C-alpha positions in Angstrom: 7.2 -33.8 80.0 7.1 -30.3 78.5 6.9 -30.0 74.8 9.0 -26.8 74.7 12.0 -26.6 72.4 14.9 -28.7 73.6 17.6 -26.8 75.5 20.2 -29.3 74.4 21.7 -28.4 70.9 22.7 -31.6 69.1 26.0 -30.4 67.8 28.8 -32.8 66.9 31.3 -30.6 68.9 29.6 -31.2 72.2 32.0 -32.7 74.8 31.4 -35.8 76.8 30.3 -36.2 80.4 30.8 -39.5 82.2 28.8 -40.3 85.4 30.3 -43.2 87.4 29.0 -44.3 90.8 31.7 -45.9 93.0 29.2 -46.6 95.8 25.6 -45.9 97.0 23.8 -47.7 94.1 21.9 -50.8 95.1 22.8 -50.3 98.8 22.2 -48.1 101.7 25.4 -46.2 102.4 28.9 -45.8 100.8 27.6 -42.9 98.6 30.3 -41.8 96.2 29.7 -40.4 92.7 32.3 -39.5 90.0 31.6 -36.8 87.3 34.2 -36.7 84.6 34.6 -34.5 81.6 37.8 -34.5 79.6 40.7 -34.4 82.1 38.6 -33.1 85.0 37.1 -35.3 87.7 34.7 -34.1 90.4 33.8 -36.5 93.2 30.5 -36.0 95.0 30.7 -37.5 98.5 32.9 -40.3 99.9 30.8 -42.3 102.4 31.1 -45.5 104.3 28.7 -48.4 105.1 28.4 -50.4 108.3 29.2 -54.1 107.8 26.8 -57.0 107.4 26.7 -59.6 110.2 28.7 -62.0 108.1 31.6 -59.6 107.7 33.2 -60.9 110.9 35.6 -58.5 112.6 35.0 -55.7 110.0 34.5 -52.3 111.4 33.4 -50.3 108.3 33.0 -50.8 104.6 34.2 -48.1 102.1 34.1 -47.9 98.3 36.9 -49.2 96.1 38.6 -46.0 95.0 41.0 -47.6 92.5 39.5 -45.6 89.6 40.3 -42.3 91.4 43.7 -43.4 92.5 44.5 -44.4 88.9 43.4 -41.0 87.7 44.6 -39.0 90.7 46.0 -36.2 88.5 42.6 -35.5 87.1 40.7 -35.2 90.4 40.0 -31.5 90.9 38.0 -31.6 94.1 35.6 -33.5 96.4 32.2 -31.9 97.0 30.2 -32.9 100.0 26.4 -32.8 100.2 26.1 -33.2 104.1 27.8 -34.6 107.1 26.4 -38.1 107.6 28.8 -41.0 107.8 27.4 -42.6 104.6 28.6 -39.4 102.8 31.8 -38.4 104.5 33.0 -41.5 106.4 35.4 -42.8 103.8 37.2 -39.4 103.3 40.2 -40.2 105.6 40.9 -43.4 103.7 40.7 -41.7 100.3 42.7 -38.5 101.4 45.4 -40.7 102.7 46.1 -41.7 99.1 45.0 -38.7 97.1 45.4 -35.0 97.5 42.3 -32.8 96.6 40.5 -29.9 98.1 37.2 -30.6 99.9 34.2 -28.3 99.6 31.3 -28.4 102.0 29.1 -26.3 104.3 30.5 -25.2 107.6 28.9 -27.9 109.8 29.8 -30.6 107.3 33.4 -29.5 107.2 33.4 -29.2 111.0 32.6 -32.9 111.2 35.2 -33.7 108.5 37.9 -31.8 110.3 37.3 -33.7 113.5 37.4 -37.0 111.5 40.6 -36.0 109.7 42.2 -35.0 113.0 41.5 -38.5 114.3 43.5 -39.9 111.4 46.3 -37.3 111.6 45.3 -35.7 108.3 43.8 -32.4 109.5 46.9 -30.3 108.5 47.2 -31.9 105.1 43.8 -31.4 103.5 42.5 -28.1 102.2 38.9 -27.6 103.4 36.9 -24.9 101.6 33.7 -23.8 103.3 30.7 -22.8 101.1 27.2 -21.4 101.7 23.9 -22.3 100.0 23.5 -20.3 96.7 27.3 -20.0 96.4 28.8 -20.9 93.0 32.3 -22.3 92.6 34.3 -23.2 89.5 36.1 -26.5 89.8 38.0 -27.4 86.6 35.5 -27.4 83.8 32.6 -27.7 86.3 30.6 -24.9 87.7 28.9 -26.0 91.0 26.1 -24.3 92.8 25.1 -25.4 96.3 21.4 -25.5 96.9 19.9 -25.8 100.3 17.9 -28.9 101.2 16.2 -30.1 104.3 17.3 -33.5 105.7 17.9 -35.1 109.1 21.1 -33.1 109.5 21.8 -29.4 109.5 23.4 -27.7 106.5 22.6 -30.2 103.8 22.8 -29.2 100.1 22.0 -30.4 96.7 24.2 -29.6 93.7 23.4 -27.8 90.5 26.4 -28.5 88.2 27.1 -26.9 84.8 29.2 -29.3 82.8 30.5 -28.9 79.2 27.9 -31.5 78.2 24.9 -30.0 80.0 23.4 -29.3 83.3 23.4 -31.9 86.1 21.4 -31.8 89.3 22.3 -34.0 92.3 19.8 -33.7 95.1 21.9 -35.2 97.9 19.7 -36.7 100.7 16.6 -34.6 101.1 13.0 -34.3 102.2 10.7 -31.3 101.6 10.2 -30.1 105.2 8.0 -26.9 105.3 8.7 -26.4 109.0 12.4 -27.3 109.7 13.7 -26.9 113.2 16.2 -24.2 112.1 13.6 -22.4 109.9 15.9 -22.8 106.9 13.5 -24.1 104.3 14.5 -26.0 101.2 15.4 -23.9 98.2 12.8 -25.2 95.8 13.0 -22.0 93.7 16.6 -22.6 92.7 15.8 -26.3 91.8 12.9 -25.1 89.6 15.3 -22.6 87.9 17.3 -25.6 86.7 14.1 -27.1 85.3 13.3 -23.8 83.5 16.8 -23.5 82.0 17.0 -27.2 81.0 18.7 -30.0 82.9 20.3 -32.9 81.1 20.5 -35.3 84.1 18.9 -35.6 87.5 20.4 -37.8 90.2 17.9 -38.1 93.1 17.7 -39.7 96.5 15.7 -43.0 96.3 15.8 -44.1 100.0 12.1 -43.7 100.6 10.9 -44.2 97.1 8.6 -47.1 98.3 6.9 -44.9 100.9 3.6 -43.3 99.9 2.6 -39.7 100.6 4.9 -37.2 102.3 7.5 -37.5 105.0 6.6 -35.8 108.3 8.4 -32.7 109.4 11.1 -33.0 111.9 9.1 -30.8 114.2 6.5 -33.6 114.6 9.1 -35.4 116.8 8.8 -32.6 119.4 5.2 -33.5 120.2 6.1 -37.1 120.8 8.9 -36.0 123.1 6.8 -33.6 125.0 4.2 -36.3 125.7 6.9 -38.7 127.0 8.6 -36.0 129.1 5.2 -35.0 130.6 4.5 -38.4 132.0 8.0 -39.5 133.0 8.7 -38.9 136.7 12.3 -40.3 136.7 15.4 -40.1 134.7 15.0 -39.8 130.9 17.6 -41.3 128.5 17.3 -40.5 124.8 19.4 -42.4 122.3 19.9 -40.9 118.8 22.5 -40.4 116.1 25.3 -38.0 117.1 25.0 -36.2 113.8 21.3 -35.4 114.1 21.8 -31.9 115.5 18.1 -31.0 114.9 17.0 -34.0 117.0 19.5 -33.1 119.7 18.3 -29.5 119.7 14.6 -30.6 120.1 15.5 -32.8 123.0 17.4 -29.9 124.7 14.4 -27.6 124.1 12.0 -30.0 125.7 14.3 -30.7 128.6 14.5 -26.9 129.2 10.7 -26.7 129.0 10.5 -29.3 131.8 13.3 -27.7 133.9 15.7 -30.6 133.4 19.4 -30.6 133.0 21.1 -32.1 129.9 24.0 -34.5 130.0 25.6 -35.7 126.8 27.2 -39.1 126.7 29.3 -40.8 124.1 32.5 -39.5 122.4 30.9 -38.7 119.0 27.8 -37.2 120.7 29.9 -34.8 122.8 32.3 -33.9 119.9 29.5 -33.2 117.4 27.5 -31.2 119.8 30.5 -29.1 120.7 31.2 -28.5 116.9 27.6 -27.5 116.3 27.6 -25.3 119.4 30.8 -23.5 118.3 29.5 -22.9 114.8 26.1 -21.6 116.0 24.0 -24.6 114.8 23.1 -25.7 118.3 21.8 -23.5 121.1 21.9 -24.5 124.7 21.0 -22.2 127.6 23.7 -21.5 130.1 23.9 -24.0 133.0 21.8 -26.6 131.1 24.6 -28.7 129.7 26.3 -30.5 132.6 29.2 -33.0 132.7 28.3 -36.6 133.4 29.9 -36.5 136.8 27.2 -34.1 137.9 24.7 -36.9 137.6 25.0 -38.0 141.2 24.0 -34.5 142.5 20.8 -34.3 140.5 17.4 -35.6 141.4 16.0 -38.2 139.0 13.3 -35.7 137.8 16.1 -33.2 136.8 18.0 -35.6 134.4 17.9 -35.9 130.6 20.8 -38.0 129.2 21.3 -37.8 125.5 23.4 -40.7 124.3 24.6 -42.8 121.4 23.7 -46.4 121.0 20.3 -46.3 119.3 21.4 -49.1 117.0 22.2 -51.6 119.8 25.9 -51.5 119.1 27.7 -54.0 121.5 30.1 -51.4 123.0 27.8 -48.4 122.8 26.9 -46.3 125.9 23.3 -47.4 125.9 24.2 -51.1 125.7 26.6 -50.7 128.6 24.0 -49.0 130.7 21.5 -51.8 130.2 24.2 -54.4 131.0 25.1 -52.6 134.3 28.6 -52.0 132.9 28.5 -48.2 132.4 30.8 -46.2 134.7 28.3 -43.5 135.6 24.8 -44.8 135.0 22.8 -48.0 135.0 19.2 -48.4 133.8 16.8 -49.1 136.7 13.1 -49.2 137.4 11.5 -45.8 137.0 13.8 -44.7 134.1 12.4 -43.8 130.7 14.4 -44.7 127.6 13.6 -43.2 124.2 15.2 -44.7 121.0 14.8 -41.6 118.7 16.0 -43.1 115.5 15.1 -45.6 112.8 16.6 -49.1 112.8 19.2 -49.3 110.1 18.6 -52.4 107.9 20.6 -55.3 109.4 20.5 -53.9 112.9 17.0 -55.1 113.8 18.1 -58.0 115.9 20.6 -55.9 117.9 18.0 -53.1 118.5 15.3 -55.6 119.6 17.9 -57.2 122.0 18.7 -53.9 123.6 15.0 -53.0 123.9 14.3 -56.3 125.7 17.3 -55.7 128.0 16.0 -52.2 128.9 12.6 -53.6 129.7 14.2 -56.2 131.9 15.9 -53.4 133.8 12.5 -52.0 134.6 12.6 -49.0 132.3 9.7 -47.7 130.1 11.0 -47.9 126.6 9.7 -45.8 123.6 10.8 -46.4 120.0 9.7 -45.8 116.5 7.1 -48.6 116.3 5.2 -47.6 119.4 5.6 -43.8 119.6 6.2 -40.8 117.4 9.8 -40.3 118.4 11.4 -40.5 114.9 10.7 -39.2 111.5 12.6 -40.0 108.3 15.0 -37.5 106.7 14.3 -38.8 103.2 11.6 -37.8 100.7 8.6 -40.0 100.1 6.8 -40.6 96.8 4.9 -37.3 96.4 8.0 -35.2 97.3 10.1 -37.3 94.8 7.5 -36.6 92.1 7.6 -32.9 92.9 11.4 -32.9 92.5 11.1 -34.7 89.2 8.5 -32.2 88.0 10.6 -29.2 89.1 13.8 -30.3 87.4 12.1 -31.8 84.3 15.3 -33.7 83.3 16.0 -35.2 80.0 17.6 -38.2 81.7 17.1 -39.6 85.2 19.4 -41.7 87.4 17.9 -42.9 90.7 20.7 -43.0 93.4 21.1 -43.7 97.1 19.1 -46.9 97.8 18.8 -50.6 97.4 17.8 -52.0 94.0 14.1 -52.1 94.9 14.2 -48.4 95.8 15.8 -47.5 92.5 13.1 -49.5 90.7 10.3 -47.7 92.6 11.9 -44.3 91.9 12.3 -45.2 88.2 8.5 -45.9 88.2 7.8 -42.5 89.6 10.0 -41.0 86.8 7.8 -42.8 84.2 4.7 -41.5 85.8 5.8 -37.9 85.5 6.6 -38.4 81.8 10.2 -39.3 81.5 10.6 -41.9 78.7 11.7 -45.3 80.0 14.7 -45.4 77.7 15.9 -42.1 79.4 15.9 -43.7 82.9 19.1 -45.5 83.9 19.1 -48.0 86.7 22.8 -48.6 87.1 25.2 -50.3 89.4 28.4 -49.4 91.1 31.2 -49.0 88.6 28.9 -48.6 85.6 29.7 -45.7 83.3 26.9 -43.6 81.8 28.1 -41.3 79.1 26.4 -38.1 77.8 27.4 -36.4 74.6 25.4 -34.3 72.1 22.5 -34.2 74.5 22.2 -38.0 74.4 23.0 -40.6 77.1 24.2 -44.2 76.8 25.7 -47.0 78.9 29.5 -47.1 78.3 31.0 -50.0 80.1 32.4 -50.4 83.6 35.3 -49.3 85.8 36.7 -51.2 88.8 34.4 -50.7 91.8 33.4 -52.7 94.8 33.8 -52.8 98.6 36.9 -52.5 100.8 36.5 -53.9 104.3 38.3 -51.9 107.0 39.3 -53.7 110.2 40.6 -51.3 112.9 43.7 -49.4 111.8 45.1 -52.1 109.6 46.5 -50.5 106.4 44.4 -51.3 103.3 41.3 -53.5 103.6 40.6 -57.0 104.8 41.2 -59.5 102.0 38.4 -61.8 100.9 40.5 -64.8 102.1 40.8 -63.3 105.6 37.1 -62.9 105.8 36.6 -66.4 104.5 38.9 -67.7 107.2 37.0 -65.8 109.9 33.7 -67.3 108.7 35.3 -70.8 108.7 36.5 -70.3 112.2 33.1 -69.0 113.3 31.2 -71.9 111.7 33.5 -74.9 112.0 36.3 -73.9 114.5 40.0 -74.7 114.3 42.2 -77.8 114.9 45.8 -77.2 115.7 48.3 -80.0 115.3 51.6 -79.5 117.1 54.7 -81.7 116.6 58.5 -81.5 116.8 60.8 -83.1 114.3 64.6 -83.6 114.6 66.1 -81.5 111.8 68.8 -83.9 110.5 67.2 -87.3 111.1 63.6 -86.5 110.5 62.7 -88.3 113.7 59.5 -87.3 115.5 60.6 -85.9 118.8 57.3 -85.0 120.4 53.6 -85.0 119.4 51.4 -85.0 117.6 49.4 -83.0 120.1 46.0 -81.9 118.8 44.2 -78.8 120.2 40.7 -77.8 119.0 38.6 -74.7 119.5 35.0 -74.3 118.4 35.1 -77.7 116.9 34.7 -80.5 119.4 35.2 -80.8 123.1 38.6 -82.6 123.6 37.5 -84.4 126.7 34.4 -85.7 125.1 36.0 -86.8 121.8 39.1 -88.7 122.9 38.3 -91.5 120.4 38.0 -89.1 117.5 41.1 -87.2 118.4 43.0 -90.5 118.9 42.1 -91.5 115.3 43.2 -88.0 114.1 46.6 -88.5 115.8 47.0 -91.8 114.1 46.3 -90.3 110.7 49.0 -87.7 111.4 51.5 -90.4 112.4 50.7 -92.4 109.3 51.1 -89.3 107.2 54.5 -88.5 108.8 55.7 -92.1 108.1 55.1 -91.6 104.4 55.9 -87.9 104.0 59.1 -87.4 106.1 61.3 -89.5 103.7 59.6 -87.9 100.7 59.8 -84.3 101.9 63.6 -84.4 102.5 63.5 -81.6 105.0 60.8 -79.5 103.3 58.4 -79.4 106.2 55.8 -77.3 104.2 55.1 -80.4 102.1 54.6 -82.4 105.3 52.3 -79.7 106.7 50.2 -79.6 103.5 49.7 -83.4 103.5 48.8 -83.4 107.2 46.2 -80.7 106.6 44.8 -82.5 103.5 44.4 -85.9 105.2 42.8 -84.4 108.4 40.4 -82.4 106.3 39.2 -85.5 104.5 38.9 -87.4 107.8 36.9 -84.8 109.6 34.7 -84.2 106.6 33.9 -87.9 106.3 33.4 -88.5 110.0 31.5 -85.4 111.0 30.6 -83.5 107.8 32.6 -80.6 109.3 35.4 -78.6 107.8 37.4 -76.9 110.5 40.4 -74.8 109.8 43.4 -77.1 110.3 46.8 -75.5 111.3 49.8 -77.9 111.5 52.6 -76.4 113.6 55.9 -78.1 113.0 58.9 -77.2 115.1 62.5 -78.2 114.0 64.8 -79.3 116.7 
């Protein structure tokens, strides 16, 4: 660290800044960071995360925004670093409950507007476009947008003047000297924050365990050209819909080999159209064709750019491999390129789709066997360069699993930041800065909200637990009818099981279960005195003990009692 005079005057009148992550710490995704000073709150990003395999039936995971909703009158704005789902995907769910203007670059807001329209919120939210190097005042915060290079167009980091000192938030970045759009990262402005004195740096930790430097996005083009050169048939390239630079390179190589381009997948088509309208994507006339033109093209004229690189069950690529796609099925002679990295947790799904594609007779290229993907995140040497440029007094690694945060903190120590000035924190933890000094200052409510389809609110833990029980142990339904006034059993008990035992093969077991129900009714009907919920609870309890003792299984048991 520099031995120059401290730029942070230790005066007792210095106000306080609180930094509070609501997501994105110790996990990949769900990035959301609160900056609060006095009665002003600034939110940086509002992202989602895709569910773990055990989150049965859950579509997406978003941060618990309770702290913001409890302080909604203090939220001055939401500032976005870029347009990836893990940074903007939770916005519709937050903006449904809270009104605040949203700042972002043009492409980022283009994606946001489309997302808000899908949720019927596009006319209710103020979207304010900004450009790199632009400075805006939001409450007591002065925010400068600083261009970064990443795997998406129009990404920015943030230089924030707060009453307690300067803060730099890198957003997601890598230092790419040859970006596809020739818009290089603004290292000069980052270094100016180092020269003027920065209190806190929050920096992307995703690739903190990777040595060296991350390859330039342009390196992917060489791999694509090699594949296109030796592929005589149709070419299908699967990538993320938001990766406009990747889509541009695929289009450029397709034009080079005189092929037509067909985009497939709702998000792919929507994002490409937004990028095209805003001037971030360039496609020569007559190159982009609709998918119904596929039948008229020779195989060596076709490039299909599609979603589904993560092996999602209902994605376009999966349906192609399963011969269930309306327009195209993968066949011998096709070439399929998965131009993306496997998201942690998706490895089995991606491996499964690769095997299916090979079975269909296709040649398949993916990250581990060909140079068809590069990361959008900085590796160790770039992270150290950022730390040296900013020269922060305090350092908070963000955006990564816990191991990534630890690796990044080690890099901080290597460049001279004292260990006591590096905070590895967790979601909901408050780090407070005042008088140029930082300290841990407790916790606020934080966590995960599980979203299932369009259900209002999130999936409760008990619902998820029930789904897991159904998945692992099945369900047993007991149906019986009781005469209302006499308490006499009119019909049943009938026992139906699903995912538990085969009824035909377990007649003896089910007969014993029926007898337990009858014995329970004999005791409970007189005691219940018409309160059938008591009868239902006792039936459930006795069957639970029986199945656990006989089979060491704990199915969900649902008594259904009908009064007649």
